[in-house]
C-alpha positions as CSV (number, residue, x, y, z in Angstrom):
1,X,14.9,-22.0,40.0
2,X,14.1,-18.5,40.5
3,X,14.0,-16.7,37.4
4,X,16.5,-13.9,38.5
5,X,18.9,-16.8,38.9
6,X,19.0,-18.2,35.6
7,X,22.5,-18.7,34.6
8,X,23.3,-14.9,35.6
9,X,26.8,-14.2,35.1
10,X,29.0,-13.5,38.7
11,X,29.2,-10.0,39.7
12,X,33.0,-10.6,39.1
13,X,32.8,-11.3,35.6
14,X,32.9,-7.6,34.8
15,X,36.4,-7.3,35.8
16,X,37.4,-9.4,32.8
17,X,37.3,-7.8,29.6
18,X,34.4,-8.6,27.3
19,X,35.3,-8.1,23.2
20,X,33.3,-7.4,20.6
21,X,32.7,-11.0,18.8
22,X,34.4,-10.0,15.3
23,X,32.9,-13.2,13.4
24,X,29.2,-12.2,14.7
25,X,30.4,-8.5,13.5
26,X,30.6,-9.9,9.6
27,X,27.7,-11.6,9.9
28,X,26.1,-8.5,11.2
29,X,26.9,-6.7,8.5
30,X,26.0,-9.3,5.8
31,X,22.6,-9.3,7.7
32,X,21.8,-5.8,7.5
33,X,22.6,-5.7,3.7
34,X,20.8,-8.2,2.9
35,X,18.0,-7.0,4.3
36,X,18.0,-3.8,3.1
37,X,19.0,-4.9,-0.6
38,X,15.7,-6.8,0.0
39,X,13.5,-3.8,1.4
40,X,14.9,-1.5,-1.4
41,X,13.5,-3.9,-3.8
42,X,10.6,-4.4,-2.3
43,X,9.8,-0.6,-1.8
44,X,10.6,0.3,-5.8
45,X,8.3,-2.7,-7.2
46,X,5.6,-1.1,-4.8
47,X,5.9,2.7,-5.6
48,X,5.7,1.4,-9.7
49,X,2.6,-0.4,-8.8
50,X,0.7,2.5,-7.2
51,X,2.0,5.2,-9.7
52,X,0.1,2.5,-11.9
53,X,-3.1,2.1,-9.8
54,X,-2.9,5.9,-9.3
55,X,-2.2,7.3,-12.8
56,X,-3.4,4.4,-14.7
57,X,-6.9,4.7,-13.9
58,X,-7.1,1.1,-11.8
59,X,-8.4,3.1,-8.5
60,X,-11.4,5.1,-9.9
61,X,-12.7,2.5,-12.3
62,X,-12.1,-0.3,-9.6
63,X,-14.3,2.1,-6.9
64,X,-16.8,3.0,-9.3
65,X,-17.9,-0.2,-9.8
66,X,-18.1,-0.9,-6.2
67,X,-21.7,1.4,-5.3
68,X,-21.3,1.8,-2.1
69,X,-21.6,4.6,0.5
70,X,-18.3,7.1,0.4
71,X,-17.2,5.7,3.7
72,X,-18.0,2.0,3.2
73,X,-16.3,2.7,-0.4
74,X,-13.1,3.5,1.5
75,X,-12.9,0.7,3.9
76,X,-13.7,-2.0,1.4
77,X,-11.0,-0.5,-1.0
78,X,-8.8,-0.1,1.9
79,X,-9.1,-3.7,3.0
80,X,-8.5,-4.8,-0.9
81,X,-5.5,-2.8,-1.1
82,X,-4.2,-4.4,2.5
83,X,-4.8,-7.8,1.2
84,X,-3.1,-7.5,-2.0
85,X,-0.3,-5.6,-0.3
86,X,0.0,-8.6,2.3
87,X,0.3,-11.3,-0.3
88,X,2.7,-9.5,-2.3
89,X,5.0,-8.6,0.7
90,X,5.2,-12.0,2.7
91,X,7.4,-13.9,0.2
92,X,9.8,-10.7,1.1
93,X,8.9,-11.2,4.6
94,X,9.1,-14.7,4.6
95,X,12.7,-15.1,3.3
96,X,14.1,-11.4,5.1
97,X,12.5,-12.5,8.8
98,X,12.2,-16.5,8.6
99,X,15.0,-17.5,6.1
100,X,17.6,-15.2,7.0
101,X,16.9,-15.1,10.6
102,X,17.2,-18.6,10.6
103,X,20.5,-18.5,8.7
104,X,22.2,-16.0,10.8
105,X,21.0,-17.8,14.3
106,X,19.0,-14.7,15.2
107,X,15.4,-16.3,15.1
108,X,14.2,-19.3,17.1
109,X,10.8,-19.4,16.3
110,X,8.9,-22.0,14.0
111,X,7.6,-22.0,10.8
112,X,3.9,-22.2,12.0
113,X,4.7,-19.5,14.7
114,X,6.3,-17.0,12.0
115,X,3.3,-17.3,9.7
116,X,0.7,-17.0,13.0
117,X,2.3,-13.8,14.0
118,X,2.2,-12.6,10.3
119,X,-1.5,-13.2,10.2
120,X,-2.2,-11.3,14.0
121,X,-0.5,-8.4,12.5
122,X,-2.3,-8.1,9.3
123,X,-5.6,-8.3,11.1
124,X,-4.7,-6.1,13.3
125,X,-3.7,-3.9,10.5
126,X,-7.2,-4.4,8.6
127,X,-9.1,-3.6,11.4
128,X,-7.3,-0.5,12.9
129,X,-6.4,0.8,9.7
130,X,-10.1,0.1,8.7
131,X,-11.6,2.3,11.4
132,X,-8.9,5.2,10.5
133,X,-9.7,5.2,6.7
134,X,-13.5,5.1,7.9
135,X,-12.9,7.9,10.3
136,X,-10.7,9.9,7.8
137,X,-13.4,9.9,5.0
138,X,-15.8,10.6,7.1
139,X,-14.2,13.9,8.3
140,X,-13.2,14.6,4.8
141,X,-16.9,14.4,3.4
142,X,-18.2,16.5,6.4
143,X,-15.8,19.2,7.0
144,X,-13.2,19.4,3.9
145,X,-11.9,22.5,4.6
146,X,-10.4,21.5,8.1
147,X,-10.1,17.7,7.2
148,X,-6.5,17.6,8.0
149,X,-6.8,19.1,11.1
150,X,-9.5,17.1,12.9
151,X,-7.5,14.0,11.6
152,X,-4.3,15.5,13.3
153,X,-6.5,15.8,16.4
154,X,-7.8,12.4,16.2
155,X,-4.4,10.9,15.8
156,X,-3.1,12.4,19.3
157,X,-5.8,10.8,21.0
158,X,-5.4,7.3,19.4
159,X,-1.5,7.4,19.8
160,X,-1.9,8.6,23.7
161,X,-4.5,5.8,24.3
162,X,-2.1,3.5,22.2
163,X,0.6,3.9,24.9
164,X,-1.6,3.2,27.6
165,X,-3.1,-0.3,26.4
166,X,0.1,-1.4,24.3
167,X,1.4,-3.2,27.6
168,X,-1.6,-4.7,28.3
169,X,-3.6,-5.5,25.5
170,X,-1.4,-5.5,22.1
171,X,2.2,-6.8,23.2
172,X,0.7,-10.2,25.1
173,X,-0.8,-11.2,21.7
174,X,2.3,-11.7,20.1
175,X,4.8,-12.5,23.5
176,X,4.1,-14.4,26.9
177,X,4.7,-11.5,29.6
178,X,4.5,-12.4,33.2
179,X,5.4,-11.0,36.6
180,X,8.9,-11.1,38.1
181,X,9.6,-13.8,40.7
182,X,11.2,-12.8,43.6
183,X,14.4,-12.7,44.1
184,X,18.0,-10.6,44.1
185,X,17.6,-9.3,41.1
186,X,13.7,-8.1,41.4
187,X,14.8,-6.5,44.5
188,X,17.5,-4.8,42.9
189,X,16.0,-2.9,40.2
190,X,12.6,-2.1,42.5
191,X,15.5,-0.2,44.7
192,X,17.2,1.1,42.3
193,X,13.6,2.9,41.2
194,X,13.1,4.0,44.9
195,X,16.8,5.5,44.9
196,X,15.9,7.3,41.4
197,X,12.5,8.1,42.6
198,X,10.4,6.4,39.6
199,X,7.3,4.8,40.4
200,X,6.2,1.3,38.7
201,X,3.5,-0.8,38.9
202,X,5.6,-4.3,38.7
203,X,8.6,-5.5,37.0
204,X,7.9,-8.2,34.2
205,X,9.6,-10.6,32.5
206,X,8.5,-11.0,28.4
207,X,9.5,-14.5,26.9
208,X,11.6,-13.0,23.8
209,X,13.3,-16.3,23.5
210,X,10.3,-17.8,21.7
211,X,10.9,-15.9,18.9
212,X,14.5,-15.0,18.8
213,X,18.1,-14.7,20.7
214,X,17.8,-10.9,20.8
215,X,17.5,-9.3,24.2
216,X,15.8,-6.2,25.3
217,X,14.6,-4.1,28.2
218,X,12.1,-1.1,28.5
219,X,10.0,0.8,31.0
220,X,6.4,0.7,29.2
221,X,3.5,2.2,29.7
222,X,2.1,5.6,31.5
223,X,-0.1,5.7,34.8
224,X,-1.6,2.3,36.1
225,X,-0.1,0.4,33.5
226,X,3.6,1.5,33.4
227,X,5.9,-1.2,34.2
228,X,9.7,-2.8,33.7
229,X,10.0,-5.2,31.4
230,X,12.8,-7.6,31.1
231,X,13.5,-10.2,28.2
232,X,14.1,-13.7,29.6
233,X,16.8,-14.1,27.3
234,X,18.8,-10.7,28.8
235,X,17.8,-12.2,32.4
236,X,19.5,-15.5,31.6
237,X,22.8,-13.8,30.4
238,X,23.7,-10.7,32.1
239,X,24.9,-9.7,35.6
240,X,22.8,-8.0,37.7
241,X,25.3,-4.9,37.3
242,X,25.0,-4.9,34.0
243,X,20.9,-5.3,33.9
244,X,20.8,-2.1,36.5
245,X,22.9,0.0,34.1
246,X,20.6,-1.1,30.9
247,X,17.6,-0.3,33.2
248,X,18.8,3.5,34.3
249,X,19.3,4.0,30.9
250,X,15.5,3.3,30.4
251,X,14.6,5.3,33.9
252,X,16.3,7.8,32.5
253,X,13.7,8.4,29.7
254,X,10.7,8.5,32.0
255,X,13.2,11.1,34.5
256,X,13.8,13.1,31.3
257,X,10.4,12.9,30.4
258,X,11.2,11.7,26.7
259,X,7.8,10.2,25.7
260,X,6.5,13.5,26.1
261,X,9.3,15.3,24.4
262,X,9.2,12.9,21.1
263,X,5.1,12.6,21.5
264,X,5.7,16.7,21.2
265,X,7.9,16.5,18.4
266,X,5.8,13.6,16.3
267,X,2.8,15.9,17.1
268,X,4.6,19.0,15.3
269,X,6.0,17.3,12.6
270,X,2.7,15.5,11.7
271,X,0.7,18.5,11.5
272,X,3.0,20.0,9.1
273,X,3.0,16.7,7.4
274,X,-1.0,16.5,7.1
275,X,-1.0,20.0,6.1
276,X,1.5,20.2,3.3
277,X,-0.5,16.5,2.2
278,X,-3.4,18.4,2.2
279,X,-2.7,21.0,-0.2
280,X,-0.7,18.6,-2.2
281,X,-3.3,15.7,-2.3
282,X,-6.2,18.6,-3.2
283,X,-4.2,19.7,-6.4
284,X,-3.4,16.3,-7.5
285,X,-6.8,15.0,-7.2
286,X,-8.1,17.7,-9.7
287,X,-5.0,17.2,-11.9
288,X,-6.0,13.0,-11.9
289,X,-9.7,13.8,-11.8
290,X,-11.1,12.6,-8.9
291,X,-14.9,13.2,-7.9
292,X,-13.4,16.0,-4.9
293,X,-11.2,15.4,-2.1
294,X,-13.5,12.4,-0.4
295,X,-13.4,9.9,-3.5
296,X,-12.7,6.6,-2.3
297,X,-10.2,6.2,-5.9
298,X,-8.0,9.0,-4.1
299,X,-7.0,6.6,-1.2
300,X,-3.5,5.4,-2.4
301,X,-2.9,8.7,-3.5
302,X,-3.4,10.5,-0.6
303,X,-1.4,7.5,1.7
304,X,1.7,7.9,-1.0
305,X,2.0,11.5,-0.4
306,X,1.8,11.1,3.3
307,X,3.9,8.1,3.3
308,X,6.4,10.3,1.0
309,X,6.7,13.6,3.3
310,X,6.8,11.0,6.1
311,X,9.8,9.5,4.6
312,X,11.5,13.0,3.9
313,X,11.4,14.1,7.7
314,X,12.1,10.8,9.3
315,X,16.0,11.6,9.4
316,X,14.8,14.6,11.8
317,X,13.2,12.1,14.0
318,X,16.3,9.8,14.2
319,X,18.3,12.8,15.1
320,X,15.9,13.7,18.3
321,X,16.0,10.2,19.2
322,X,19.9,9.6,19.0
323,X,19.9,12.4,21.1
324,X,17.7,11.4,23.8
325,X,19.2,7.9,23.6
326,X,22.9,9.6,24.3
327,X,21.3,11.9,27.4
328,X,20.1,8.6,28.5
329,X,23.3,6.8,28.3
330,X,24.9,9.8,30.4
331,X,22.3,9.5,33.2
332,X,23.0,5.5,33.3
333,X,26.6,6.0,33.8
334,X,26.1,9.0,36.3
335,X,23.2,6.7,38.2
336,X,25.4,3.6,38.6
337,X,28.8,5.2,38.4
338,X,29.9,1.9,36.6
339,X,31.5,2.2,32.9
340,X,32.5,-1.1,33.2
341,X,29.0,-2.3,33.4
342,X,27.8,-0.2,31.1
343,X,30.9,-1.7,28.5
344,X,29.8,-5.0,28.8
345,X,26.4,-4.7,28.5
346,X,26.7,-2.6,25.2
347,X,29.0,-5.3,24.0
348,X,26.6,-8.2,25.2
349,X,23.9,-6.5,23.6
350,X,25.9,-5.8,20.3
351,X,26.8,-9.5,20.0
352,X,23.6,-10.9,21.2
353,X,21.5,-8.9,19.0
354,X,23.5,-9.6,15.6
355,X,23.9,-5.6,15.6
356,X,26.6,-3.6,13.4
357,X,29.0,-2.1,15.7
358,X,29.7,1.2,13.5
359,X,27.1,1.1,10.5
360,X,28.1,4.2,8.0
361,X,27.6,7.3,8.6
362,X,24.9,8.1,6.0
363,X,22.9,4.9,7.2
364,X,23.3,6.2,10.8
365,X,21.9,9.8,10.1
366,X,18.9,8.5,7.8
367,X,17.7,5.3,9.9
368,X,19.0,4.5,13.4
369,X,17.2,5.8,16.7
370,X,20.4,5.0,18.9
371,X,23.9,5.8,18.9
372,X,25.9,3.1,17.4
373,X,27.9,0.9,19.7
374,X,31.2,2.8,19.2
375,X,29.8,6.0,19.9
376,X,28.1,4.2,23.3
377,X,31.8,2.8,24.3
378,X,33.4,6.0,23.8
379,X,31.0,8.0,26.0
380,X,31.9,5.1,28.6
381,X,35.6,6.2,28.1
382,X,35.2,9.6,28.2
383,X,33.1,9.1,31.7
384,X,35.8,7.0,33.2
385,X,38.6,9.8,32.3
386,X,36.5,12.5,33.4
387,X,36.1,10.7,36.9
388,X,39.4,9.7,37.2
389,X,40.6,13.0,36.7
390,X,37.8,14.0,39.2
391,X,39.3,11.6,41.7
392,X,43.2,12.9,41.0
């Protein structure tokens, strides 16, 4: 059976109302609260441990006994911190990611697959983080006055490169991805791209069902790696009009240059964070008694300062991303002119992904990067009402 015909709902299914599952909403609230609770506990413990490491003299004592060149000391110290963090965090990740995921029915992968993914993530963090630490400390040692500016430029180059290679190299490490077979859905999506004027290298199916029940879609990559990606558990359950409106939303990000806009905002924020972090780090390094900026003992202090600054500024990024997501929703409604398909697609996603339809106001403002389900439904209602008045 062709992939695009796997249990697709009939076209006329949009005429029947699809309602939010109240039982799943209760589970979504419980699931989110438990995850946040354990995240808070983990964060507090890690913060206390970091403070003890920095101000208790353990950091300076350990690096002082390494007897390695400066950059290698920093890399080895990073590796040890990463290993200890992984050992400590794994039980939290296992409970919130695996145990709760199984309990609430959002995880389908085996225990072995869960730990395999955890090992892959740790190895990627170890390699990329080690290279990053080596580069930062080499720059700090050679150009102590402008290290933060050079690190910022390096971050920009690496981030742009990762956008190109992620769909080809990184994502396939965790998920199987293959071209979509020919059929009605593929033809419909290619026609949608042609009509909007977006070039893509292909349409791919990503097998999310091997790990969980959540559905997703995206327009990934840049240039030669740009591609439409649909999860298999979206293709199985959604009608073609619903998938079209979802992809119209994703294509809108390309049409609005949202990747460039978001990249520019993040670059500006990172510039400020590194500049301010450099000043704070220089002052605290002297106060703690580290042997200059490039003393490897200062690695936890530097990381902690940058992390706190990024957390403080994260609501600004969340506000901006919610704004561009709303604009993408408006684009999808205008392109499809199908608010019914938009509503049923959002309802299916919320039910299937066990998402909270209307999280608390403070939580949405601080952490959410998409408008809530209720906001998106209201947007579709306003669109339908406005166009009904225009036709009248």
